[in-house]
N, C-alpha and C positions, 0 to 999 in steps of 0.2 A: 316554446325553450331554445334560449339562444344558447349556441355551441362554441366552443373558442377552445383552435389548438393553445397546446401547450405542452410539458414536458414534464416527465421522471425525476428524482434525482433524490431517491431512497437509499442510492449505491450510485455506483462510477457510472453504467452505460446511462445513457439520456433517453429513454424511453419513450416513443411519442402515445401525449396524452389527449384524450378530450375532454374540455371540462364541459359537463352543462349546469345550468343556471337558469336557475327559476327567482325573481327579484330581489336580482343582486347578488346571488348566494350559489354556490355548488350544491349542488343536489345529487349527482352520480359524475362519477370517472368510467370512461372505457376509452380501450386503447384506439391509437389512430390510427387509421384501416390505411390513408393514405403517408403515415410516415418511409419518409427512403430507406428507411432503415431497417425498423423494427416492424414493421406493415400490421401496426395493430397489436402487436404480444405485449402483454402485461403479464409480470410476477406476480404472486402472492402477495412479495411485501409491498408494488407496485397497487396496488386493491388497498391498502391501506392510507394512502394519500387522504383520502378524502376524512380518515378520521382524523389527521396528522393535521392538517391544516385548521381544522377548528376545537380539535382539543381542547377540552376547558382547563386545563393544566399549562397550555402556551405562558411565554413569557411576552405578554402586551408593549410594555412602557417600562422605560428605564429605572433602573433599582439600585439606590445607596447606602450600605450597610449603613447602622446605626449602631450597633451593637458590638459585642464583643466576635472574632472572629469566627465562625462556626456556630453563634448563637441564634442563628434562622431571624433576626430583624433587619426589615427592610424601610427602607422611606424610597417613593415613587419621588422621583423628579423627573423634568424634560430636559432633552436630549440635549438640549441648548447647554444650562446647568454639565447634565454633566460630562461632557464634552469640553466644556470649558473646566472643570476640573483638574480633570482627568490630561488634559495638556499643557495646565500649568506646573502638577504635579512632576508627572514627565520631566518638562521642564527643569527644573529644581533638580529634579536627582542626577540627568542628564551636564546641570552645572557643577555639580561635586562628584558625580564618579565617573563621568565617560559614559559616552554611547554605551557604550556595550554593555552597562546597568540593566538593559533592558532586554528579556529574550524574549521570545513569542515559543507556543505550540500548538500544534495543528494536527488535523486529523484527516479521514479521507473527505475528497471534496462535495463538501454541501456547499459553500461556499469557493467565489473567485479567491488562484494562491497567487498570480499574478500580484495583484493589489498591496496582500503581506510584505513581500516579498519587494516591490515599490517604496513602500515608507521605508526600511527597515533598512533600505540603503542610506537612501534620504536620509531620517534620520540618523547613520552613522553606527548601526551596531550590525555586527557580523552572524547573533547570536538567533537566530532562528533556531526550530529545533521541535524535533516530533518523533511519528512513528514509523516514515520514513526508510529509516534503517533494517525496518522488516518487513516491507509494504512495494513491493517491484521497483524500490530504489538500489536494491542490491543489484537485481538484472539491469534497470535501465544503465548508472554511470558504467557496469562489467562490460556490456555489449556497448557503449559508445568506447568504451577504452580497447575492445578487441576488436570492432568495425567499425565502428561510426553513427551507430544509433542502434535503435532499440526496434526488434521484433515485437511488436504491437498487429502486425497485418497478418500471421498465420494463413493461409487460405487454403482452411483448413476444407473447404470444401470439394476441393480442383484437387485435395491431395490423394493418393494409391497407400500412403500407410501415415498413420496417426498414431501420436507417443502420447497422451497424456501422461504427464509429470508429474506429479503433486499438486497437483489439479478434480478438482471437484466439482466441473460443469453444471451439472444436474443444480447443484445448491446455493454454489459459488458469479455463476454467471448463463442459469435458466433461459433467459432468450436471445441470448448472442451463440456462444460456444454450442450449446448443449444443440441447440436444434442442425449448426453447422456440421456435430457428427456425426446427429442423423442423416442426413444426405449425403453427408460424404459414405456411409455404410452404405445407406439401398445402392449407391453409385462402387459397391463393391470394395471399398476403402480397408485395407487391415488396421485392427484398433489394437494398440499395448496400453496398458494400464500400470504402472508404477503405483503404489498405493501402499500401504499398512491396514488401508481397509479394506474392506470391501465393497468398496459403492458403486453404484447404483451401472457408471461405466464401466467397474472394474465385474460385475457382474452381465454386461456381453460384451466383453473382450476376448479377443480368438488369444492374447497370452496378459493376464495378470500374474504380476511380481510384487506380492506382499512379502517387502523390503524393512527388514526393522531400521526406526526411526531413524534418521543421523547419521542412514552408512551411504545415502546416496550418492556421492562422490565417487565413493570406492567404487558401484554401479556403474558410473559416468567413465571410469577412467580404465574399468574391465571392458568396456566395449568399446573404447577409443581403438585401447590395445588387438585386440578380435580384430576388428575392421581394418587398419593398421597389419597388421599379421596375416591377414588373409587377402591382399590387397583388393579390398574393398573399398577402400576408397577412391576416392576421385581425381587419380594422376593428372589431369590439369590443370584442373583449378586451385589448386594445391602444389602444384610445381610453379604456375605464373601467378598464384594474385593470394600467396599469405607467406608469412615469417615465420621462421620457429620449427619445420616440419622436422626436422631432423632432433632434435631437444626434446619435442614433444614425443617420441617415440620411445628415447631412452628413459623420460620419464614416467610413464605409464605402464615399461618392461616389466614389472615383477604383477602387474594385475593378472592374474593369470586369472581364466574363469572360479578354479577351486580355490583361491586366493578371496575373488571374491565372495562366493560362500562363504569365506567363513566369515567374512565382515558382515555381511547382509543378511545371509540367515535363505539369500534365493538360492535356489541350486544352481551347481552350475552347467545342468544341459538347457535348464529356460536364460541364463543369461547368454550364452551361446548362440540359442532361437531368437531370442528379442531383439540381439545387437546386427545379431545375418538378417533379419528380416525386415526393421528399420535398415542398414547397407545396402537393402538391394530389392527393395521395394521401392518404388520413387516413381513422381515426388514425394515426400515426406514432409513432416510438419513434426516440432515440439512445441506447442502452443505457450505462450507461459504461462506458469501457473506461482498461485501465489508460496505453495508446501517446500517449499526450495528455500526462498527470505526465511524463511522464520526459526532456520534449522543452526542459528551458532554458529560455531567456529569456524563451518564452512559452507556460510551459506552465501558467502561471496565467486570463490570458486566453485559450488555450483552452480553458478551461473555460467563462471565460466567454465565448466564444460561442456553444459548444453551448447553454450557457444560457439565451443569449438567442434562440436560431434554436426549442428547444421555445416559449419566449412567445408567440411573434409568431406564430405559424403556428397556435396554439392548440394544441395538442400539450398540451398542460401540465395535467397532474389530473383525465384522462378517461381514460373508458373505453376502453380498447385505444392509453392513452399514456404517455406518462413523466408518474409519478406518488412525494409523497414523505409522500403525506399518512398518515395510523393508524388500523387500525379504534380506535373509540372504547373497546374491553374491553380490548386491550390496549397501549392508553399510558396506561392507568393502572398499570399496572405501575412500582415505584419501579426507573427505568432507572440506567448507568452513570456517565450525569455526578451524578447524585444521591448516590452511591457516593463520589464522588472526591472529596467536599469542600472542593471550590476556592472556601470562603469561609474557611477555616482558613490559608491561605498571607494572612501581613502584605500591606499596601500596600507599607512596608518592602524587601519580600523581592521583589514582583514586579517592582519598577522592574529587577531588577540584572540580570534575565532577559537571559542571551547570545545577539544578534542582533537582541533587539527593536528596536534602533536602527536598526539597518539596512534589517528585515524588521518593522515591529509590525502589519502585518495578518496575520501567524504566529505573535505573542506574544498576551502578556498585552491588546493595546489593542482586537487585531482583535478574538482572542475572544470580552473581554466585552461587543464592540460587535453582533454577530454575539448573541450571548445574551441580552442584554436587550432585541430587537428577537423576539426567538423567544418569550419573558419574557409579551410580548402576549397572545399568542393563548391559546387555552384547554387547559387538559391536557391531552394528545393527540392534537393537531392535528399535527405536528411531533413527531420525537423531538426533545430541547434538542442544542447541538452537546456533543458531548466532549469535555475538554479533551486529554486523551488524544493525539485525531483531529489537534486544530487550533490548539493553543497551545503552542506549542517553544522551545526555543532550536535554535538554527541547528547543527548536526554540525559545521559549518566553525570556527564559533568558538571554540565547544567546546572542539575540537581544538589554538584555537590558545593558548586559557587555560590547556589544559593545560602546553602546552609552556613560551612565556613567563613564567605572570605576570600578564600582562595580560588584560585592566583589572585583574583577582583572580585570585589561585592557586588552580585546580582539584586539589585532592588524592586524590579517591576520587572514581571510578567502581562501580558498578551493574550487568553486565548482566547480562540475560536471553532467551534462546530469541533471541537475534542473535548475529552473526557480526562485530562494525563490520569490520575487517579484511578480509571480504568481502560486505560491503552498504555505508559508504563508502565516497567515490571520493580521489580520492588516498591511495591506499593507505599510498604513504613515510609521511606524514606523520601517518597514521591509528598507523603503527605506532610514530611517534617518541612521539606522543602515553602510548600502551599502557604503554611503557616506563620516562615519566616519572613517572609515578603513583606517589603515597604507598602505596596500599590501589584494590583492583583484585579483586575481589570477581563470580563470572560461576554463575551458574544453569544447567545445560544436561544431555542427552541424552546427549551424546559430548563426546572430547576435542577440542576443534578448536581451528583458529588460535589465535582469541581468547582461551579459556580457556586451552590453553597454555603464555597473557602474563598470567594470574592470578595472588593471594597465598592466594583461598580459593575449589575452588569445592564449589559444590551440588548434589546431583543432582535435578532433575527430573523428577518422572511425569509419565509418556505420554499424551494423555488420555483414552484409554480410563481409564487408572487411576483417575477426578477429574471430580467432573461440572460440567455447567456449563446455561448456559441460552442458543440460540439469539432472542433479540428484534430483532424488526425491523420493517418498514413492518404487513405486516397478522395477522401471527402470534408465538406466544410460546410455545415448545417445550421442553420438558427433552431435555436430552443425560444419560442417566444414567450411573454410574462400571458397570463394566463388573466389571471386577476390584480386590480388596483392591494397593495401590503396591508392588513389586517391591523385596525389601529394606529400603532406605531414601530411594528415594523420594518423594518430595514435591511438593505444588502448590505453587505461589507466594500462594497466600492465607496460606499458613501460615508461609512462608519472613517475609513481609511483615509480619503479623501476631508476630510470634515476633522480628523487631528493634525492632515499634515496641509491645510491652510491654517490653521493654532498656530502650527511650529513652522513657521516660515519655510513654506513648502509650495508655494504657492506656483510661482512659476510650471511648479509639473506634476498640476492636477486643473489640465484648461479644461479637460472635457467634464461637465457637468453630471451626467449617469452616464450609465454602464451601458446603454445601449450607441451614446455617444464617442464613445469608445470604441464600440466594434464595430458604427461606421465608420472609424479610421481607420480602422486595423483592413475593412476590404475596402477601402479604398485602390489599391493596387490592384485588382480586379474589380475597381467601375463600378462594386453595390454598395447599398446601403443596407444595413442590416434586417432592416424591411422589407427590401426587394429580394435579399438573400432568401425570404421566408416563405414569397412571394413562388418566388421557383424554385421553391421545396432545395434549396439545398445544393453544392458549389458539387462536379462530380468531372474525375478527370481520367483517362486509359491512362493505368497502371503502363507504363514501362520498366525491362524487366533488364538483370545481367549490366545496366548503366556503370557497373565496379571496368568492362572492359573498355569503357568513354577518359571517365573520371577517375578510378578507385574509389581505394577507400579512404574513413575518413577519419585516419590514424595518420601518426608520428609517420609511417614506412608511406602511406598509401593501400598498404596490402588489407589479407585478415591475420594480425599479431598472435597468433598461435602462444607461444613466446608474447609476452605485453613489454612490449616498451615501458608506456607509462605504470605503471607493477611493478617495475624494476628502478624505474628512478626514482622513484617514492618509498623506497627499499622494504616493498612486499614482496613475497612468490610469483614469478613473471608468470611459470607454466604452475597447472592442480595443483595441492597436496592436501592427500584429505590428516585431518585427524581425528583420530576415534573421540566421542563427544565427551567432555569431562566426569558428568556423569551417565554411567551407561553400564549397560552387566561387563563388557568387558575392559573399564576405565580402569586407569591406577591406581583408582581408592575401591579396591573390596568391600571394604566396608563400608559404603554406600548402598553400593548391589545388596548387601546384608542387611540393612538393615532397611533398603528400600526396593524392592525386591520388581517390580513392575512399574514397563517401562509408559510414561506420561506423556499427550500430545494431548493441546491444547489448540484455541487460534481458527478449529475449523467452523468452515459457515453453516450455519443452518437457517434452514426458513420457516419465519416468515423473519425476523430478526436482521438487522447486521450490525453487527459489533455491538455497543455497549446501547444502538437504538431499540425504539418502538417497544419498549419493557412497561410505558404509561398505557397505552395500545391495549384495549380492554380483548379484539379479536387477536389481537395479534398473538396478549396473555394464556386467553381459553384453550392456545394449539399448544403453545409452548409458558405452562403455567409456574414453573422452578430451575433452576439448575440443574442441565444431566448430566452425570456419569455414567458413559458410554462401559459396557463390563463384559466379555464373556462370561458363557454359563457357566461351564467347569470355574471359571478363575471366582463366578460370586458364588458356589454354591462352595468351594473350598473356603469360604471365608463368612459364611452365612449370612449371605447377604439377599432378602429377596427383591421382583421391581417395587418399587417407590419406594425403596427402605430410603430412610438418611443417611449418608457415609460420610464419614472425615477424609479426606485427600490430604495426607502430607509430603512435605519435602525437605530439605533441612534447614529451608527458610522459615515457612513457617506452615498453617494444617489453612484448611476452609472444609467449608461442607456442600454435600450438590445428591441430590436425586440419583438413586442406582436406577441403571434403562438396563436392561440386559435383551445380548443380542449376539448372534453367530457372524456380523460381521467384523468382529472383532477377533484379534490373535491374542490368545490365553495369556497372553505376555506382556499382552498391556490394557491401556486403560486414555481414555478420549475425555475430557472436563470443557465441558464448555465456556465459552471464555463472557469477559465483560459484564456480567452479571451483578446489578443493582435493582435495589426496590423503591422505586418512585410509593409506594405505596404504607412505608414505613416514616418514621421523623427524621428531616433534613439537618436536624440541630444537632453537634457533637453528645455522647460519645460516638450513636448509634452511625448517624453520615450516609441515612439510604442504606447501611447492611453493606459498605462498601469492604469492610475484611472477611463477611461471614462469608460469599460461595465466588470473590474474584480470582481469579486461576492466576493474576501479576501476585496476587503475593507467596507464592510460591517458584513465580520465576527469577531467577539472578539476574546479574547485572554487572560480575563483576568482570573484568577484564580477561582472565583464564578463559571464561562460558564465551566470550563472544569473540566475531569473525575479525581479526589481528590487522583488513586492510580498510575495514568503514565501521567495529563497532558491532555489528547486529547481534544482538540477545536471542540466547534462545526458545520461544516457542512449545517446541517439540525437543524428543529426545532428551527426558531428562526424568530422575528415577524418585518414584513415590512411597508410597504405602495406602494402604486402603483398610479402614474397619469402620464396623458397622457404628454407627453411633448412639 
């Protein structure tokens, strides 16, 4: 039996895999014990890879729609014909409406993202969009504005205090963060969990703050106030390496423990105890957690609050703290921002970016300011801000433009490894937009609800069928291609390069394969991709407190507790808490009367990931139906029993899910699993795989008043709903 090294890509971490091959076919998958990061670990999701590679429903050939959109009639065609026809249509649409008529939606990282951005910059469209506004990017863009980089390297195992804030590590990062927490606890670290649900981590915590969803920023402001008022902040760091401290002190003055209790429902004494523990037990970390990014009006300022807490307590860029610096040799590698070619899109096109007038911080204006400040630092100090992360059109504005033609016509869209009908809020509007397109092109693994609305579908290769580089703060690891692509599956680089060659971009796609691209990226460190794989990664010693030599990558060169970039773009430069529009304490009391329960969605659950793995039998045996988690007392009051189908309603619509009774929930709230559809059902309209039946995005609003004013994050949490027995 032959064994080949490869990697898992069924969620973000690229965990090492071994493919056991007989007669040219993978027959077993195990963790790679020699992988320098994951050391042989594979989660439940990773163990589905074999089923994913050979699933009978995989798309293996390009398809062209021959019936009406949504009718489910397809013709198999060649890659050459499909690419020729798509390129010809795009060329004609660009000639008639301008390059901005093309948009793009992307999801989480199954494909390469820099190649998409490269293509769009060369094509001339500023309108790439997706779920970024609620998925890491509020934190990403905001932390760059605050201190010039994003903390993705919280040194949990070396910390003495770990604060898990909006992060259910056992479900969201079981092979990465969860084991690190276990090591830290074994070493005596304190654990604070801020989460509305009693998660596995909450059960083991020294302190669990069961916060009312959507009020996390008020808690942060209370912590900041307590730390400042009691002289628990790092006076030397604040005096020498920050700006805006006095203004921050004034801004948080009203957030007493009693006020924080009133807003968050967490007892005042627990607020004080947690703030004191975080500030005095050092080094301490607050690792990134997606729970803060999906809170709507407060999401961006939540990221500001977390960044400020890290800074004023002296836990930034220290051993065992929250770090974003790179090891110098790793920082020499040509990164993804380098590959994006962001300087190739004309200024005349940048200003057409949809939504940038409303949310400039998340468009070109904010990204360019972050990038300019970052470039003041030596190369390798911190990765530059990638445009695909934090420089995007706003999805709502894109959908509006498709439907209305205002402010200009958007006639074409490309979707890769994304399912906008399941990923974006206000599902009915997204559906109307997809119907209205002149050209919709999808590259996917399976026939999804969104793919079923396409004109052309291209088959995507599994991650084990394509190479990749895992590049982050302190390391660069080769992710080898394990097997040749099956049938006619291709990687996204091939797709975009071939389109680019047909649309006059020849000189900017000199590398035939993505491995050639990675050879180029590794030239500054004298390696090829294969050499990197053979030596099992590139690592370097982290250097701490480099700000003493170089400062921070912000306009002032210091941590900006009061953000000059926010202020310049018309956003609040200091964190300001806003009560969610739909909440028990909102200005619309009739909402709470008609919809009395607090609704959260978007929580991770194993072994599925977002809208994926619904086809895989092993996954469906574990989670056959969409589940609504509800407290026993609440279920009893509503006449609900375990396994009942319940109807969940918000002012925007209604869906149905099965009841799962658990005392991990607070009696005033429910948690509905997100992104559910049913591949076993008809993909034809009107059923469309049950897209509108159990999909929580049907319930989620995206109107401006619900979204964060800085980047337009829509809420998946802190909504109000009504639950009834079906």
